[in-house]
Predicted model as a PDB file, atoms N, CA, C, CB and O in Angstrom, pLDDT in the B-factor column:
MODEL        1                                                                  
ATOM      1  N   MET A   1     -11.586 -21.644  35.309  1.00 53.00           N  
ATOM      2  CA  MET A   1     -11.682 -21.854  33.877  1.00 53.00           C  
ATOM      3  C   MET A   1     -10.463 -22.665  33.440  1.00 53.00           C  
ATOM      4  CB  MET A   1     -11.773 -20.494  33.105  1.00 53.00           C  
ATOM      5  O   MET A   1      -9.323 -22.310  33.740  1.00 53.00           O  
ATOM      6  N   GLU A   2     -10.719 -23.728  32.746  1.00 67.00           N  
ATOM      7  CA  GLU A   2      -9.628 -24.602  32.340  1.00 67.00           C  
ATOM      8  C   GLU A   2      -9.611 -24.810  30.832  1.00 67.00           C  
ATOM      9  CB  GLU A   2      -9.735 -25.941  33.049  1.00 67.00           C  
ATOM     10  O   GLU A   2     -10.659 -24.992  30.212  1.00 67.00           O  
ATOM     11  N   GLY A   3      -8.429 -24.784  30.251  1.00 74.00           N  
ATOM     12  CA  GLY A   3      -8.251 -25.164  28.862  1.00 74.00           C  
ATOM     13  C   GLY A   3      -8.931 -24.242  27.865  1.00 74.00           C  
ATOM     14  O   GLY A   3      -9.338 -23.122  28.174  1.00 74.00           O  
ATOM     15  N   ILE A   4      -9.031 -24.766  26.667  1.00 73.00           N  
ATOM     16  CA  ILE A   4      -9.625 -24.013  25.568  1.00 73.00           C  
ATOM     17  C   ILE A   4     -11.093 -24.408  25.452  1.00 73.00           C  
ATOM     18  CB  ILE A   4      -8.866 -24.272  24.225  1.00 73.00           C  
ATOM     19  O   ILE A   4     -11.423 -25.590  25.356  1.00 73.00           O  
ATOM     20  N   THR A   5     -11.961 -23.415  25.463  1.00 82.00           N  
ATOM     21  CA  THR A   5     -13.400 -23.692  25.385  1.00 82.00           C  
ATOM     22  C   THR A   5     -13.846 -23.695  23.928  1.00 82.00           C  
ATOM     23  CB  THR A   5     -14.210 -22.647  26.199  1.00 82.00           C  
ATOM     24  O   THR A   5     -13.087 -23.332  23.030  1.00 82.00           O  
ATOM     25  N   ASP A   6     -15.085 -24.108  23.712  1.00 84.00           N  
ATOM     26  CA  ASP A   6     -15.652 -24.148  22.368  1.00 84.00           C  
ATOM     27  C   ASP A   6     -15.756 -22.743  21.771  1.00 84.00           C  
ATOM     28  CB  ASP A   6     -17.032 -24.814  22.394  1.00 84.00           C  
ATOM     29  O   ASP A   6     -15.551 -22.557  20.572  1.00 84.00           O  
ATOM     30  N   ALA A   7     -16.076 -21.758  22.614  1.00 84.00           N  
ATOM     31  CA  ALA A   7     -16.169 -20.377  22.134  1.00 84.00           C  
ATOM     32  C   ALA A   7     -14.820 -19.882  21.631  1.00 84.00           C  
ATOM     33  CB  ALA A   7     -16.684 -19.456  23.246  1.00 84.00           C  
ATOM     34  O   ALA A   7     -14.751 -19.155  20.640  1.00 84.00           O  
ATOM     35  N   MET A   8     -13.751 -20.274  22.310  1.00 85.00           N  
ATOM     36  CA  MET A   8     -12.411 -19.868  21.884  1.00 85.00           C  
ATOM     37  C   MET A   8     -12.073 -20.473  20.521  1.00 85.00           C  
ATOM     38  CB  MET A   8     -11.361 -20.291  22.930  1.00 85.00           C  
ATOM     39  O   MET A   8     -11.504 -19.802  19.660  1.00 85.00           O  
ATOM     40  N   LEU A   9     -12.424 -21.735  20.335  1.00 85.00           N  
ATOM     41  CA  LEU A   9     -12.162 -22.385  19.047  1.00 85.00           C  
ATOM     42  C   LEU A   9     -12.955 -21.727  17.928  1.00 85.00           C  
ATOM     43  CB  LEU A   9     -12.501 -23.877  19.120  1.00 85.00           C  
ATOM     44  O   LEU A   9     -12.424 -21.514  16.838  1.00 85.00           O  
ATOM     45  N   GLN A  10     -14.220 -21.403  18.183  1.00 87.00           N  
ATOM     46  CA  GLN A  10     -15.049 -20.749  17.164  1.00 87.00           C  
ATOM     47  C   GLN A  10     -14.473 -19.376  16.815  1.00 87.00           C  
ATOM     48  CB  GLN A  10     -16.513 -20.610  17.655  1.00 87.00           C  
ATOM     49  O   GLN A  10     -14.425 -18.998  15.645  1.00 87.00           O  
ATOM     50  N   TYR A  11     -14.038 -18.633  17.828  1.00 88.00           N  
ATOM     51  CA  TYR A  11     -13.444 -17.319  17.587  1.00 88.00           C  
ATOM     52  C   TYR A  11     -12.183 -17.460  16.733  1.00 88.00           C  
ATOM     53  CB  TYR A  11     -13.114 -16.614  18.925  1.00 88.00           C  
ATOM     54  O   TYR A  11     -11.979 -16.694  15.792  1.00 88.00           O  
ATOM     55  N   ASN A  12     -11.349 -18.429  17.059  1.00 85.00           N  
ATOM     56  CA  ASN A  12     -10.111 -18.645  16.308  1.00 85.00           C  
ATOM     57  C   ASN A  12     -10.412 -18.987  14.848  1.00 85.00           C  
ATOM     58  CB  ASN A  12      -9.279 -19.768  16.955  1.00 85.00           C  
ATOM     59  O   ASN A  12      -9.756 -18.471  13.943  1.00 85.00           O  
ATOM     60  N   LYS A  13     -11.396 -19.851  14.617  1.00 86.00           N  
ATOM     61  CA  LYS A  13     -11.767 -20.222  13.251  1.00 86.00           C  
ATOM     62  C   LYS A  13     -12.322 -19.028  12.483  1.00 86.00           C  
ATOM     63  CB  LYS A  13     -12.794 -21.355  13.267  1.00 86.00           C  
ATOM     64  O   LYS A  13     -12.009 -18.848  11.306  1.00 86.00           O  
ATOM     65  N   SER A  14     -13.151 -18.204  13.144  1.00 87.00           N  
ATOM     66  CA  SER A  14     -13.734 -17.052  12.446  1.00 87.00           C  
ATOM     67  C   SER A  14     -12.657 -16.026  12.109  1.00 87.00           C  
ATOM     68  CB  SER A  14     -14.839 -16.399  13.302  1.00 87.00           C  
ATOM     69  O   SER A  14     -12.705 -15.419  11.039  1.00 87.00           O  
ATOM     70  N   VAL A  15     -11.691 -15.821  12.994  1.00 84.00           N  
ATOM     71  CA  VAL A  15     -10.600 -14.887  12.714  1.00 84.00           C  
ATOM     72  C   VAL A  15      -9.758 -15.399  11.551  1.00 84.00           C  
ATOM     73  CB  VAL A  15      -9.720 -14.682  13.968  1.00 84.00           C  
ATOM     74  O   VAL A  15      -9.345 -14.615  10.697  1.00 84.00           O  
ATOM     75  N   GLU A  16      -9.502 -16.681  11.508  1.00 84.00           N  
ATOM     76  CA  GLU A  16      -8.733 -17.258  10.391  1.00 84.00           C  
ATOM     77  C   GLU A  16      -9.454 -17.053   9.071  1.00 84.00           C  
ATOM     78  CB  GLU A  16      -8.484 -18.757  10.621  1.00 84.00           C  
ATOM     79  O   GLU A  16      -8.819 -16.736   8.065  1.00 84.00           O  
ATOM     80  N   GLN A  17     -10.773 -17.229   9.057  1.00 84.00           N  
ATOM     81  CA  GLN A  17     -11.548 -17.035   7.827  1.00 84.00           C  
ATOM     82  C   GLN A  17     -11.504 -15.575   7.376  1.00 84.00           C  
ATOM     83  CB  GLN A  17     -13.007 -17.479   8.038  1.00 84.00           C  
ATOM     84  O   GLN A  17     -11.374 -15.291   6.185  1.00 84.00           O  
ATOM     85  N   ILE A  18     -11.611 -14.666   8.321  1.00 79.00           N  
ATOM     86  CA  ILE A  18     -11.561 -13.239   7.973  1.00 79.00           C  
ATOM     87  C   ILE A  18     -10.201 -12.893   7.393  1.00 79.00           C  
ATOM     88  CB  ILE A  18     -11.856 -12.357   9.210  1.00 79.00           C  
ATOM     89  O   ILE A  18     -10.120 -12.185   6.389  1.00 79.00           O  
ATOM     90  N   LEU A  19      -9.130 -13.381   8.009  1.00 75.00           N  
ATOM     91  CA  LEU A  19      -7.793 -13.063   7.521  1.00 75.00           C  
ATOM     92  C   LEU A  19      -7.499 -13.714   6.179  1.00 75.00           C  
ATOM     93  CB  LEU A  19      -6.759 -13.493   8.531  1.00 75.00           C  
ATOM     94  O   LEU A  19      -6.719 -13.172   5.395  1.00 75.00           O  
ATOM     95  N   LYS A  20      -8.103 -14.864   5.894  1.00 77.00           N  
ATOM     96  CA  LYS A  20      -7.927 -15.490   4.578  1.00 77.00           C  
ATOM     97  C   LYS A  20      -8.594 -14.659   3.506  1.00 77.00           C  
ATOM     98  CB  LYS A  20      -8.493 -16.916   4.568  1.00 77.00           C  
ATOM     99  O   LYS A  20      -8.038 -14.474   2.424  1.00 77.00           O  
ATOM    100  N   ASN A  21      -9.799 -14.150   3.800  1.00 75.00           N  
ATOM    101  CA  ASN A  21     -10.556 -13.389   2.810  1.00 75.00           C  
ATOM    102  C   ASN A  21     -10.062 -11.953   2.674  1.00 75.00           C  
ATOM    103  CB  ASN A  21     -12.020 -13.387   3.174  1.00 75.00           C  
ATOM    104  O   ASN A  21     -10.171 -11.364   1.599  1.00 75.00           O  
ATOM    105  N   LYS A  22      -9.530 -11.394   3.728  1.00 71.00           N  
ATOM    106  CA  LYS A  22      -9.058 -10.008   3.694  1.00 71.00           C  
ATOM    107  C   LYS A  22      -7.674  -9.955   4.338  1.00 71.00           C  
ATOM    108  CB  LYS A  22     -10.059  -9.044   4.431  1.00 71.00           C  
ATOM    109  O   LYS A  22      -7.571  -9.832   5.558  1.00 71.00           O  
ATOM    110  N   PRO A  23      -6.608 -10.047   3.538  1.00 62.00           N  
ATOM    111  CA  PRO A  23      -5.262 -10.047   4.093  1.00 62.00           C  
ATOM    112  C   PRO A  23      -4.909  -8.701   4.728  1.00 62.00           C  
ATOM    113  CB  PRO A  23      -4.253 -10.390   3.010  1.00 62.00           C  
ATOM    114  O   PRO A  23      -5.549  -7.684   4.461  1.00 62.00           O  
ATOM    115  N   LYS A  24      -3.885  -8.720   5.565  1.00 63.00           N  
ATOM    116  CA  LYS A  24      -3.488  -7.525   6.306  1.00 63.00           C  
ATOM    117  C   LYS A  24      -2.994  -6.422   5.374  1.00 63.00           C  
ATOM    118  CB  LYS A  24      -2.406  -7.872   7.320  1.00 63.00           C  
ATOM    119  O   LYS A  24      -3.304  -5.250   5.589  1.00 63.00           O  
ATOM    120  N   HIS A  25      -2.231  -6.779   4.346  1.00 66.00           N  
ATOM    121  CA  HIS A  25      -1.719  -5.811   3.383  1.00 66.00           C  
ATOM    122  C   HIS A  25      -2.250  -6.174   1.994  1.00 66.00           C  
ATOM    123  CB  HIS A  25      -0.154  -5.776   3.397  1.00 66.00           C  
ATOM    124  O   HIS A  25      -1.576  -6.865   1.230  1.00 66.00           O  
ATOM    125  N   PRO A  26      -3.462  -5.705   1.670  1.00 64.00           N  
ATOM    126  CA  PRO A  26      -4.045  -6.095   0.384  1.00 64.00           C  
ATOM    127  C   PRO A  26      -3.319  -5.452  -0.793  1.00 64.00           C  
ATOM    128  CB  PRO A  26      -5.519  -5.720   0.343  1.00 64.00           C  
ATOM    129  O   PRO A  26      -2.733  -4.377  -0.667  1.00 64.00           O  
ATOM    130  N   LYS A  27      -3.368  -6.122  -1.926  1.00 66.00           N  
ATOM    131  CA  LYS A  27      -2.776  -5.591  -3.146  1.00 66.00           C  
ATOM    132  C   LYS A  27      -3.817  -4.711  -3.837  1.00 66.00           C  
ATOM    133  CB  LYS A  27      -2.289  -6.742  -4.091  1.00 66.00           C  
ATOM    134  O   LYS A  27      -5.018  -4.958  -3.735  1.00 66.00           O  
ATOM    135  N   ALA A  28      -3.346  -3.694  -4.535  1.00 64.00           N  
ATOM    136  CA  ALA A  28      -4.249  -2.836  -5.291  1.00 64.00           C  
ATOM    137  C   ALA A  28      -4.645  -3.570  -6.562  1.00 64.00           C  
ATOM    138  CB  ALA A  28      -3.590  -1.457  -5.618  1.00 64.00           C  
ATOM    139  O   ALA A  28      -3.801  -3.813  -7.425  1.00 64.00           O  
ATOM    140  N   HIS A  29      -5.896  -3.920  -6.686  1.00 65.00           N  
ATOM    141  CA  HIS A  29      -6.363  -4.684  -7.839  1.00 65.00           C  
ATOM    142  C   HIS A  29      -6.662  -3.742  -8.993  1.00 65.00           C  
ATOM    143  CB  HIS A  29      -7.614  -5.515  -7.480  1.00 65.00           C  
ATOM    144  O   HIS A  29      -7.597  -2.945  -8.926  1.00 65.00           O  
ATOM    145  N   GLY A  30      -5.869  -3.835 -10.048  1.00 65.00           N  
ATOM    146  CA  GLY A  30      -6.113  -3.044 -11.242  1.00 65.00           C  
ATOM    147  C   GLY A  30      -5.659  -1.598 -11.135  1.00 65.00           C  
ATOM    148  O   GLY A  30      -5.701  -0.884 -12.137  1.00 65.00           O  
ATOM    149  N   ILE A  31      -5.234  -1.141  -9.991  1.00 64.00           N  
ATOM    150  CA  ILE A  31      -4.792   0.243  -9.819  1.00 64.00           C  
ATOM    151  C   ILE A  31      -3.293   0.209  -9.557  1.00 64.00           C  
ATOM    152  CB  ILE A  31      -5.566   0.964  -8.645  1.00 64.00           C  
ATOM    153  O   ILE A  31      -2.837  -0.337  -8.552  1.00 64.00           O  
ATOM    154  N   LYS A  32      -2.545   0.794 -10.461  1.00 69.00           N  
ATOM    155  CA  LYS A  32      -1.100   0.817 -10.292  1.00 69.00           C  
ATOM    156  C   LYS A  32      -0.686   2.237  -9.932  1.00 69.00           C  
ATOM    157  CB  LYS A  32      -0.368   0.325 -11.580  1.00 69.00           C  
ATOM    158  O   LYS A  32      -0.822   3.153 -10.743  1.00 69.00           O  
ATOM    159  N   ARG A  33      -0.190   2.415  -8.734  1.00 69.00           N  
ATOM    160  CA  ARG A  33       0.230   3.733  -8.285  1.00 69.00           C  
ATOM    161  C   ARG A  33       1.669   3.982  -8.703  1.00 69.00           C  
ATOM    162  CB  ARG A  33       0.076   3.867  -6.760  1.00 69.00           C  
ATOM    163  O   ARG A  33       2.491   3.066  -8.672  1.00 69.00           O  
ATOM    164  N   PRO A  34       1.985   5.216  -9.097  1.00 70.00           N  
ATOM    165  CA  PRO A  34       3.379   5.516  -9.438  1.00 70.00           C  
ATOM    166  C   PRO A  34       4.247   5.496  -8.185  1.00 70.00           C  
ATOM    167  CB  PRO A  34       3.487   6.886 -10.141  1.00 70.00           C  
ATOM    168  O   PRO A  34       3.815   5.900  -7.106  1.00 70.00           O  
ATOM    169  N   GLU A  35       5.453   5.030  -8.345  1.00 80.00           N  
ATOM    170  CA  GLU A  35       6.363   4.970  -7.203  1.00 80.00           C  
ATOM    171  C   GLU A  35       6.904   6.360  -6.899  1.00 80.00           C  
ATOM    172  CB  GLU A  35       7.523   3.986  -7.473  1.00 80.00           C  
ATOM    173  O   GLU A  35       7.003   7.205  -7.790  1.00 80.00           O  
ATOM    174  N   SER A  36       7.245   6.588  -5.668  1.00 83.00           N  
ATOM    175  CA  SER A  36       7.698   7.921  -5.244  1.00 83.00           C  
ATOM    176  C   SER A  36       8.990   8.318  -5.947  1.00 83.00           C  
ATOM    177  CB  SER A  36       7.901   7.958  -3.725  1.00 83.00           C  
ATOM    178  O   SER A  36       9.200   9.502  -6.209  1.00 83.00           O  
ATOM    179  N   THR A  37       9.859   7.365  -6.259  1.00 84.00           N  
ATOM    180  CA  THR A  37      11.113   7.717  -6.941  1.00 84.00           C  
ATOM    181  C   THR A  37      10.834   8.257  -8.337  1.00 84.00           C  
ATOM    182  CB  THR A  37      12.046   6.494  -7.024  1.00 84.00           C  
ATOM    183  O   THR A  37      11.504   9.181  -8.798  1.00 84.00           O  
ATOM    184  N   ASN A  38       9.833   7.671  -9.013  1.00 86.00           N  
ATOM    185  CA  ASN A  38       9.473   8.161 -10.348  1.00 86.00           C  
ATOM    186  C   ASN A  38       8.909   9.573 -10.270  1.00 86.00           C  
ATOM    187  CB  ASN A  38       8.454   7.221 -11.014  1.00 86.00           C  
ATOM    188  O   ASN A  38       9.214  10.414 -11.115  1.00 86.00           O  
ATOM    189  N   ILE A  39       8.087   9.833  -9.258  1.00 89.00           N  
ATOM    190  CA  ILE A  39       7.499  11.162  -9.109  1.00 89.00           C  
ATOM    191  C   ILE A  39       8.594  12.196  -8.836  1.00 89.00           C  
ATOM    192  CB  ILE A  39       6.452  11.169  -7.970  1.00 89.00           C  
ATOM    193  O   ILE A  39       8.578  13.282  -9.414  1.00 89.00           O  
ATOM    194  N   VAL A  40       9.536  11.863  -7.964  1.00 91.00           N  
ATOM    195  CA  VAL A  40      10.632  12.787  -7.651  1.00 91.00           C  
ATOM    196  C   VAL A  40      11.486  13.031  -8.890  1.00 91.00           C  
ATOM    197  CB  VAL A  40      11.505  12.233  -6.500  1.00 91.00           C  
ATOM    198  O   VAL A  40      11.914  14.161  -9.126  1.00 91.00           O  
ATOM    199  N   ALA A  41      11.740  12.005  -9.677  1.00 92.00           N  
ATOM    200  CA  ALA A  41      12.545  12.165 -10.889  1.00 92.00           C  
ATOM    201  C   ALA A  41      11.843  13.066 -11.899  1.00 92.00           C  
ATOM    202  CB  ALA A  41      12.840  10.798 -11.520  1.00 92.00           C  
ATOM    203  O   ALA A  41      12.485  13.913 -12.520  1.00 92.00           O  
ATOM    204  N   ILE A  42      10.552  12.898 -12.068  1.00 93.00           N  
ATOM    205  CA  ILE A  42       9.789  13.732 -13.016  1.00 93.00           C  
ATOM    206  C   ILE A  42       9.770  15.185 -12.551  1.00 93.00           C  
ATOM    207  CB  ILE A  42       8.337  13.202 -13.170  1.00 93.00           C  
ATOM    208  O   ILE A  42       9.971  16.097 -13.353  1.00 93.00           O  
ATOM    209  N   LEU A  43       9.530  15.403 -11.262  1.00 95.00           N  
ATOM    210  CA  LEU A  43       9.524  16.769 -10.741  1.00 95.00           C  
ATOM    211  C   LEU A  43      10.901  17.422 -10.862  1.00 95.00           C  
ATOM    212  CB  LEU A  43       9.071  16.774  -9.282  1.00 95.00           C  
ATOM    213  O   LEU A  43      11.004  18.609 -11.169  1.00 95.00           O  
ATOM    214  N   GLY A  44      11.949  16.647 -10.620  1.00 96.00           N  
ATOM    215  CA  GLY A  44      13.307  17.174 -10.782  1.00 96.00           C  
ATOM    216  C   GLY A  44      13.599  17.557 -12.223  1.00 96.00           C  
ATOM    217  O   GLY A  44      14.198  18.600 -12.484  1.00 96.00           O  
ATOM    218  N   ALA A  45      13.179  16.721 -13.152  1.00 96.00           N  
ATOM    219  CA  ALA A  45      13.390  17.016 -14.570  1.00 96.00           C  
ATOM    220  C   ALA A  45      12.620  18.274 -14.986  1.00 96.00           C  
ATOM    221  CB  ALA A  45      12.958  15.815 -15.438  1.00 96.00           C  
ATOM    222  O   ALA A  45      13.144  19.110 -15.722  1.00 96.00           O  
ATOM    223  N   LEU A  46      11.381  18.406 -14.515  1.00 96.00           N  
ATOM    224  CA  LEU A  46      10.605  19.614 -14.824  1.00 96.00           C  
ATOM    225  C   LEU A  46      11.273  20.867 -14.255  1.00 96.00           C  
ATOM    226  CB  LEU A  46       9.177  19.486 -14.270  1.00 96.00           C  
ATOM    227  O   LEU A  46      11.300  21.907 -14.912  1.00 96.00           O  
ATOM    228  N   PHE A  47      11.804  20.771 -13.054  1.00 97.00           N  
ATOM    229  CA  PHE A  47      12.487  21.906 -12.443  1.00 97.00           C  
ATOM    230  C   PHE A  47      13.703  22.311 -13.277  1.00 97.00           C  
ATOM    231  CB  PHE A  47      12.914  21.567 -11.002  1.00 97.00           C  
ATOM    232  O   PHE A  47      13.928  23.499 -13.510  1.00 97.00           O  
ATOM    233  N   VAL A  48      14.480  21.336 -13.723  1.00 96.00           N  
ATOM    234  CA  VAL A  48      15.663  21.631 -14.538  1.00 96.00           C  
ATOM    235  C   VAL A  48      15.246  22.287 -15.848  1.00 96.00           C  
ATOM    236  CB  VAL A  48      16.474  20.342 -14.817  1.00 96.00           C  
ATOM    237  O   VAL A  48      15.890  23.236 -16.296  1.00 96.00           O  
ATOM    238  N   VAL A  49      14.186  21.797 -16.462  1.00 96.00           N  
ATOM    239  CA  VAL A  49      13.712  22.381 -17.724  1.00 96.00           C  
ATOM    240  C   VAL A  49      13.274  23.823 -17.499  1.00 96.00           C  
ATOM    241  CB  VAL A  49      12.543  21.548 -18.314  1.00 96.00           C  
ATOM    242  O   VAL A  49      13.595  24.700 -18.302  1.00 96.00           O  
ATOM    243  N   PHE A  50      12.540  24.078 -16.410  1.00 96.00           N  
ATOM    244  CA  PHE A  50      12.098  25.437 -16.141  1.00 96.00           C  
ATOM    245  C   PHE A  50      13.286  26.372 -15.863  1.00 96.00           C  
ATOM    246  CB  PHE A  50      11.130  25.446 -14.956  1.00 96.00           C  
ATOM    247  O   PHE A  50      13.268  27.531 -16.278  1.00 96.00           O  
ATOM    248  N   VAL A  51      14.299  25.885 -15.178  1.00 96.00           N  
ATOM    249  CA  VAL A  51      15.486  26.716 -14.924  1.00 96.00           C  
ATOM    250  C   VAL A  51      16.199  27.032 -16.223  1.00 96.00           C  
ATOM    251  CB  VAL A  51      16.449  26.012 -13.952  1.00 96.00           C  
ATOM    252  O   VAL A  51      16.628  28.169 -16.422  1.00 96.00           O  
ATOM    253  N   ILE A  52      16.338  26.067 -17.105  1.00 95.00           N  
ATOM    254  CA  ILE A  52      17.006  26.292 -18.388  1.00 95.00           C  
ATOM    255  C   ILE A  52      16.217  27.301 -19.225  1.00 95.00           C  
ATOM    256  CB  ILE A  52      17.170  24.959 -19.161  1.00 95.00           C  
ATOM    257  O   ILE A  52      16.803  28.192 -19.838  1.00 95.00           O  
ATOM    258  N   VAL A  53      14.894  27.162 -19.252  1.00 94.00           N  
ATOM    259  CA  VAL A  53      14.062  28.094 -20.013  1.00 94.00           C  
ATOM    260  C   VAL A  53      14.169  29.497 -19.425  1.00 94.00           C  
ATOM    261  CB  VAL A  53      12.590  27.627 -20.026  1.00 94.00           C  
ATOM    262  O   VAL A  53      14.239  30.475 -20.169  1.00 94.00           O  
ATOM    263  N   ALA A  54      14.181  29.606 -18.092  1.00 94.00           N  
ATOM    264  CA  ALA A  54      14.288  30.920 -17.459  1.00 94.00           C  
ATOM    265  C   ALA A  54      15.641  31.561 -17.745  1.00 94.00           C  
ATOM    266  CB  ALA A  54      14.073  30.802 -15.948  1.00 94.00           C  
ATOM    267  O   ALA A  54      15.710  32.780 -17.899  1.00 94.00           O  
ATOM    268  N   GLN A  55      16.717  30.782 -17.823  1.00 93.00           N  
ATOM    269  CA  GLN A  55      18.040  31.332 -18.126  1.00 93.00           C  
ATOM    270  C   GLN A  55      18.148  31.814 -19.571  1.00 93.00           C  
ATOM    271  CB  GLN A  55      19.110  30.289 -17.855  1.00 93.00           C  
ATOM    272  O   GLN A  55      18.880  32.762 -19.855  1.00 93.00           O  
ATOM    273  N   MET A  56      17.422  31.166 -20.485  1.00 90.00           N  
ATOM    274  CA  MET A  56      17.475  31.539 -21.884  1.00 90.00           C  
ATOM    275  C   MET A  56      16.725  32.840 -22.159  1.00 90.00           C  
ATOM    276  CB  MET A  56      16.908  30.429 -22.734  1.00 90.00           C  
ATOM    277  O   MET A  56      17.057  33.563 -23.098  1.00 90.00           O  
ATOM    278  N   MET A  57      15.714  33.140 -21.339  1.00 83.00           N  
ATOM    279  CA  MET A  57      14.903  34.348 -21.584  1.00 83.00           C  
ATOM    280  C   MET A  57      15.603  35.559 -21.137  1.00 83.00           C  
ATOM    281  CB  MET A  57      13.578  34.267 -20.899  1.00 83.00           C  
ATOM    282  O   MET A  57      15.072  36.662 -21.264  1.00 83.00           O  
TER     283      MET A  57                                                      
ENDMDL                                                                          
END                                                                             
């Protein structure tokens, strides 16, 4: 077997088309997820509020 065959070229072109239409790391379209730092900050603030309320009772 020598060189690049026609089947190899067709496979390469089809893979390129698939990767153009569907990237490896797609973006979330219209869905914005909260970042983990924001979630940790909110949970920390809630914990502090609950501790303060428990100390007052």
